[in-house]
C-alpha positions in Angstrom: -6.8 9.0 -6.1 -8.7 7.3 -3.4 -7.9 7.4 0.3 -4.3 6.5 1.3 -4.1 4.3 4.3 -0.3 4.3 4.6 2.8 4.8 2.4 6.4 3.6 2.2 9.3 5.0 0.1 10.1 3.0 -3.0 13.8 3.2 -2.1 13.3 1.1 1.0 16.0 -1.7 1.3 13.3 -4.3 1.3 11.5 -2.9 -1.7 7.7 -3.2 -1.6 7.7 -5.8 1.1 6.8 -3.5 4.0 3.9 -2.1 2.0 2.7 -5.6 1.0 3.0 -6.7 4.6 1.0 -3.7 5.8 -1.7 -4.3 3.2 -2.0 -7.9 4.2 -2.3 -7.0 7.8 -5.1 -4.5 7.1 -6.9 -7.0 4.9 -6.6 -9.7 7.7 -8.1 -7.1 10.1 -11.1 -6.5 7.9 -10.0 -3.6 5.7 -9.3 -4.9 2.3 -6.2 -3.1 1.0 -3.8 -3.2 -1.9 -0.5 -1.6 -2.9 0.0 0.8 -5.8 3.1 2.6 -7.0 3.0 6.4 -7.1 5.7 7.5 -9.5 5.2 11.2 -8.6 6.2 10.7 -5.0 8.4 7.6 -5.6 6.3 5.7 -3.0 4.3 2.6 -2.5 0.8 3.6 -1.4 -1.6 1.3 0.6 -5.1 2.1 -0.6 -8.5 0.5 0.0 -9.1 -2.4 -2.4 -11.8 -1.5 -4.9 -14.8 -3.8 -5.1 -16.1 -4.3 -8.6 
């Protein structure tokens, strides 16, 4: 797995929203980021967006 910029528990009352908001803020600040689910840790991970 690539670098993890931040993480949030999947059981958060707002679901993935906090992770999505953090990824959007990082992207707006110049660090393109996206959210992926890690079933092993039951967490939403914010990772750098891959450029293809």
